N, C-alpha and C positions, 0 to 999 in steps of 0.2 A: 699851650705851645702848638698843638695840632691845628687849632683854629687860626693861629697867626700864620702858620705855613700855608694853610688853605687860602687865606686872604691874600698873602704875598704872591702866590702863584696862580691866583684866580681860579681855584678848583671849586666847582659847584658843590653844594651839599649832597650827602649820600642819596637822599630821596630823589634829587633831581637827576643825577647821573644814572641811577637805577631806572628811572622812568625813561630816560633818553635811550639806554641800551634796550629796554623792553620795546620801546616804540620802533627802534631800528630793526630789531628781530622780527617784529610783527609786520613791518613793511616788506621785508624779504620773504616772509611766509606768504603774504598776499600776492607778491610777484610770482612765486613758484606755483601757488594754487589758483592763479587767475582770479583772485579777489576774496579768498576766504582768510579771515584772521585766525589767530590761535584760538581765541574764544569761540569763534564760529566752528572751527574744526572739532573742538571739544563737544559742542552741541550736536554736530553731525554724528559723531561717534556714539553719543548718548541717545540719539533719537529725539532730542529736544527741538522745539520750534526755532526759527531763525532769531538771531540776537540783534540784527540790524534791519533797517528799512532804507531803501527797498531791499528785497530779499537777495543777499549776495550769492546765494546758490544758483539763482537764475543767471547771474552775471557770468558765472563760470561757463555756462552753456554758450553764451554769445561771444565770449572772448577767447576761450581755449581752442587751439587748433584741432585737437582730437575730440573734445567734448562737444564741439559745435555740430558734429554729425548726429548727435542725439537730441531729441526734443527735451524741453524742460519738464514735461509731464506726459503721462499716458492716461487715457480713460481706463477705469478699473476693469471693465469687461474685456478689454483687449489684452490684459495681462493674465487672464484666467489660464491656469496651466492646461486645463482640458481643451482649450481653444488652440493654443500654439504648441504645447508640449515642449517649448523652448528649443525646437528643432533648428531654427535659424541661428539661434544664439550658440548652440553647441557646434554647429558647422564652423562658425567663426572661431570658437574656442579651439577646435582641432587644427584650424589653419594657423593659429598662433603657436600651438604645440609644434606643428610641422616647421614653422619658421625658426623657433628657438633651437630645437634639436637639430634641424638641418644646418644651421650656422655652425654648431659645434662639430658635427660630422664633417662638414666641408673643410674644416681646418686640417683634418687628418687624411681625407680621401685624395687619391691620386688618379685622375681620369685618363689613364693610359692602359691599354689592354695588358701589357706585361707587368703592370704594378697595381691595377685596380683590385684584383682579387686578394693580393697580399696586403693591401692597405685595409681591406675589410677585416682580414684576420688580425691585423695589428690593432685595429679599433676594438675588436672583441676581446683580445687577450692582454694587451699592454696599455690601453688608454683607460684612465681612471673613470669608472662608470661608463665605459665605451659601449659595452654590450647593452646596458640599460638604455642608453641614448638611441642606439640603433633599433632596439625592439620598440621603444616608445615612438620613434619616427615611423616605423612600419605600421604599428597599431593606430597611430594618429591618422595615417593615410587611409587605412581601412575605415576608421570612424568618420572621417571627413566625407568619403564617398557614400557611406550608408546614410549619414544625416543629411547630406545634400539631396539624395533621392527621397528620403522621408519628408523633408521640408517641402520639396516640390509636390509630392503627393498630397500632403496636408493642404497646401495652397490650392491645389486643383479640387479636391473633394469638398472644401469649404467655399469654393467659388471666389476666392480672394484675388483672382486675377482680373476681375471685371472692373469696368469703369476707369477711374483714374490710375488704377494699378496695372494697366496693360503693359506699360514700358518697364515697370518693375519686374513683371513676369518674364519679359524678354531678357533682361539682365540676369535673372535667376537661371534661365535655361543656359545662357552663355557661361555662367559660373559653373554649372554642372558639367559642361563640356570641358572647361578649363581644368576642373578638378580631375576629371577622368584622364585628360592628357598629362597632367602633372604626375599622376600615379603611374601612367604608362611609361613616361620618360624615366622616372625613377626606378622602374622595374629592371632596367638594363644595367644599372650602375654596379651591382655586386659582381657582374661579369662571371656568373656561374652558368652551368649548363641550362638550367630551367629558364633563366632570364634571357640568355642569348638566343635560344631557339624560339621562345615565345615571341620575342621582338622580331626575330627573323621571319616567322610566319605572319605576324601582324603587319609588318611593313611590306610583305610580298603582295598584299592585296592591291596596292597602288600599281604594281607592275602589270595588272590586267587591264588597266585603263587604255583606251585608244589614243594614239598619237603621243600624248604627253605622259602616258603611264610609266614607261621605262625611265623617263627623265625625272619624274616625281620620286620614283623608287630610289634612284641614285642620289637625289637631293636629300632624301631622308636619311639614307644609310651612309652617304659620303663616298660610296664606292659600290660596285656590284654586290659585294658581301660586306657585312658589318665588321668594321675594324677600328683603327685609331680615329679616323674621321667621324664615323658614326657614333662612337662612344662619346667623343668630345662634343658633338652636336647635341646629343641627348642630355649630356651633363649641363651644358650652357642653357639649354631650354629649361631644364629642371631647376636650376639654382638662380637664374637671372631673368630670362625673358618672361616665362609664364608666371612666376611669382609676382613680378611687377604688373603684368596684365591682370592677375587675380586681385592685387591690391587696388588697382584702378576700378575694376568693376565692383568689388566689394564696397568701395567708397561710394560709388554711384548708387548701388543698391541700397545701402544704409541711408544715404542722403535722401533718396526718394521716399523711403519709409519714414524717416525722422522729420524731415522738413516740409514735406508736401502732403502726404495723405495718411500718415501714421499706420499702425497695425490695424487691420480690419477688425471691426467689432463682430462678435458672433452673429450669425444671420438671424437667430431667434430674437436678438435685441433690436436689430435694425428693421425686421420685417414682420414681427408679430406684435399683437396688442399686449402691452404690459402695464402694470400700475405705475402711477407717478413716482412712488417710492422706489420701485425696481429700476425705473429709468434713471432716477437721480443717483442711485447706487452704482448703476452700470457706467454712468458718465462721471463719477467722482474722480477727481484728479489724484493720480499717484505720482508724486514727484520723483524725478530721476535721482536727485540727491535729497535725502539719504535712502529713501525706501527701495527703489529699484537697484541702486548701487549696492546696498547691503545684500539684497537678494542675489545679485550677480556674483558678489564675492563668495556667497554661500555656494552657488553653482560651480564656481571655479574650484572651491574646496572639494565638492562632491566629484567633479570630473577628474581632478588630479588624483584623488584617493582611489577612484574606480580604476583609472589608468594604471596606477602603481600596484594596486591589489591584483589586477589581472596578470601583470607581468611577474609579480612576486610569487604567485601561486602557479606560475608556468601554464596558465590557461591560454597563452598566446606567446609565440616567439617568432623570430625571423630566421628560419633555417638557411644555412649557407650550403648549397649543393657543391658538387665537384666543379673544378675549374672549367670554364667554357672551352669546348672543343669543336671547332667548325667542321671537323672531319667525321664526327660521330653524332648522329641525331638520336636523342633519347626516345624511348618507345612511346611514352605518354607525354608528348609535348602539349602543353596547355597554356592558354592566356590567363591573366589574373581573373579571378572569379567574376568581377564586374564587367568583363568582356566576354563571358561565356555565351551570352545571348547572341553576340555577333559571330562567335565561332559556330554556334548552332545554326545560324542563318547560312553560313558558308557550306553547311552540309546539305542544304536544300538545292536541288537542281530544278529550276522552273521549266526548262525545256523538256526534261523527262516527265514532269508532272503533266504538262500540256499534251505531250505525245500520248501518254497513257490514258488521258481522258478523251482525246479526239479520235485516235486511230481505231479503238473499238467501235465507235459510232460509225466510222466509215465502213467498217466490215459489216456492221448490222444492216446498212442500207445498200450493200453490194458495191461500194466504191473500192477499187483496187489501189488507189493512191494512198501512200503512207506519208504522213507528215514527219519530217525530220528537222528539228530545230536545234539540235545539239551543236551543229557547226555555226549556226547564226547567233545563238544566245549563249554567251559566256557566263556561266553561273557565278564564277568568282567576281566578275565585273558587276553583274546585276545585284547580287546579294551582298557584295562588299562595298561597292562604290556608288550604286544608284539608290538602293532601298534605304540604307542607314541615313544618308543625308536627307532623303525624303521624309523619313520619320522625324528627324530633328526639325525640319521645316514645318511639319504637321504639328509638332509640339509647340513651336513658337507661334503658330497661327491660331491656336486654340481660342484666345480672347476674341479674335475676329470671326471665327466660325460660330462660336457659342454666343448668340445674340440674346439669349434669355436673360432679362434683367434680374431675375430672382436668384438668390444664393441659397435658399432653403433646399435641403436635400429632397424633400417631398415634391418640390416643384421642378426638380431636375432629374427625373428618373432615367432619361436616356443618357445624359452626361455621366451620371454615377455608374450606370451599367457599362457604358463605353470605357470608363476609366478602370473598372474592375476587370473587364475583359482584357485590356491591355496588360494589366498586372499579371494575370494568369498566362497570357501569351509570352511575356518576358520570362516568367518562371519556366514555362515549357521549353522555350528556346535555350535557356541557360542549362536545363537538363540535357538537351540535345547537344550542347556544346561541351559536355564532359568527354574526356578522352575515350571512355569505353563505349559511348553511344554511337551506333552506326558504323563502327570500324571493327572488322573481323580480324581477330588475332588468333593464330594457331593455339589450340588448348594448352599445350605444354608451355609455350612462351608466356601465355596469359597467366597461368597458375604460378610459374616461377616469378614472374614480374610482380604479382600481388604479394608473394612471400617476401621479396626483397626488391622494391622498386629501384630502377636505375637512379632516380633522384628522390631522396627521402629515406626513411628508416625501414619501416616494415617489420613484421614480427620476427623474421629470421635474424636481423641485426640487433634486435632487442634481447636476444637470448643472453642471460648472464654468462660471463666467461667461465665461472665455476661449473656450469652445467654442460659445457662442451666436452662430451666424452667420446673418445676416439672409437670409430666403428663404422660398419656399413649397415644401414637400416633399410631393409627391402620392403617396398610397398606390397601389401597383401599378406605379409607374415604377421602372426600374433605375438606381440611382445608384452602382453599383459597391460596393466594400468599405467606402467611407468617404464621408460626405456632403461633407466639406471636405478633400480630399487635400492642398491647398496650405497648410494651416494648420500652424504649429509654435509651441508655447508652453512656458514653464517654469512648472510648478505652484508651486514654492517657490524662486524665484530667490535669496532671501536665505539659505536654508539649504542648498540643493543645486543648484548652477549647472549640474551635469552632467546633471540629470534634465530631458529634453526630450520632450514628447509630440508625436507627429506625427499630424495630422488631429484629428478630434473623435470619439473612440471612445464617449464617454458619450452624446452627442447621437445618434450613429448607432445605438447600442444601444436607446435609447428609441424612435426612429423605427421600428426593426425590430420591436420588441415591439408597438408600436402597429399596424403594418401586418399582422403575422402574426395577431394576434388578430382584427382586423377582417375579414381575408380568410377566416379560419376560420369566423367567425360568418356571413359571406356564403355560404360553401359549405354551411353547415348550414341555410340558409334563413331566418336571423334578420335579415339585412340585404340584401335584394334590391336590385339597381340601386345598389350601393354607390358613393359618390363622397366620398372623404375626403382630408384634407390636414392637415399640421402647419405652421402659420404662425408664423414667427419674425420679429418686427419690433423695431427699435431705436427706443425712444421718445425717449431722451435719452442723454447721454454715458455714464451709468452705470446704465441700466435697459433691459431688454428685455421685450417682451410676447410670450408664447407662447400660441397658441390652437390646440388640437386641434379640428378641425371635421369633422363627419360628416353626410352626407346619404344617405337611403335611401327606399325605398318601403315602406309598411306591408304586411306579408305577407298581411293579411286584407282590408283595404279598398283597398289600392293607393294610398292618399293619400301625398303627398310629406311626408317627415319630415326634420327637421334637429336636430342637437344640437351645442352647442359650449360650451367653458368657457375662460375667459381667466385667465391667471396672469401676474403681474408679478414678474420676477426682477431684484432689485437686485444691483449688484456686491458690496456688503457683506453683504446679507441678503435672502433670498427671502421673499416674502409673497404671499398670495392675496387678491384683492379680489372 
């Protein structure tokens, strides 16, 4: 009966329609994968050789929009981990992390001064995995900057910018600048005190430029001071303009590497005598599919795991400081760490250096004339707008300056020494760029600031609420080993009932640090007639007020001086007013 119905309605046999369905599915899979069949996909996953001729895996490279940026294969030596350390690959990995997390954050972020800070709080508290996305985005930005620099240094020290790779070097330097600017524009978006004032100081450099300097400053900020226009401009640059520019240059960079000159071989392979077997092994083809692709999937797993592990164990987070206040400048305003070298340069006064070198020579030879360049040479203009672009141009010109054809380190002693010297110079300038270097802060202000920074936590704010015992603790008096020996409390009674803390070790440590530094400053003559105390007062059932108070006599005038700062520590959350 079934056969009669099949013949009447012209239904093909089971084997035929099964084959037809399988063929239709296989065709769709080939369309999606740019030429790989189901059988071939299985072979790729298993690591088996190609199932068809010509090799369909090569067809993917030539027909796929994304895969055509990559070559079909690489020489084995160019894939050695000790040659590339996968630094360029991880830079791209972090850019993708930034793109994915940035798109998610962009959905909830509101780029207006009166709502930006609140939207960040909303992301961290009410958006599912919002805090994780923000921390991953910030960590990805740090990783992208670090690996961009390391990739550039690896390229320099291996001489991989020579010959046909000159233009690729130029695109790499531009990508480094784009990465730095992306991080800088994103730094403002939380609209907290640290970000607001770091960007305010950073953009003020342009104001020192002649003629067009003030106009450039307003162009960047949108107004004389950063407000709605400035935040919106930074936001659009961060999420639209420069990501598109970065994608363009990454595509050019990858295309040059993949389609024109490939990754450089190690110099020892190219320039030293090796055996025929070693040369054959060094030039052995490593196919992109499946060998390098499976390796890159492994790297993605490692990178993602490391990223999540760092965030899970709280080795890195994105602290949100107090709301931006244009009327109050934080004591330690600082740029992001990757701009500390520039901040360090701004502390250098070239006019003063020249005067201190030349004027003593004039005095030695009896010339009464004194050179005064301070009015002619604007240090902010020179060190902020002249020297940094000059250094960038020098970096871009390296392939044209270094005409040595060899890439071996032993044949490039000057280039290697020059590169190492600049690494140490940047490290030294970064140290100079820290807030404490070259800026004199009154001892009392500095000591209290270190105990509880205006932006950040500090040891005072980390005192457990249970250890805040009301009292006036006077510097110089002997309170024994503990300020509150009769105290005993459980830090986590719900999780570990056996963990009992005797006394108040955290409060005691803060008071000891406060006392030691004040007494040391007094001994050095900075705080004569010292009279200081740490006042702990309970305002209500769940809040304490902690006030470090310092009195002294001015070392020069003898006038009475006093400084104090008040902190309010809530049982659930500490904040400063």
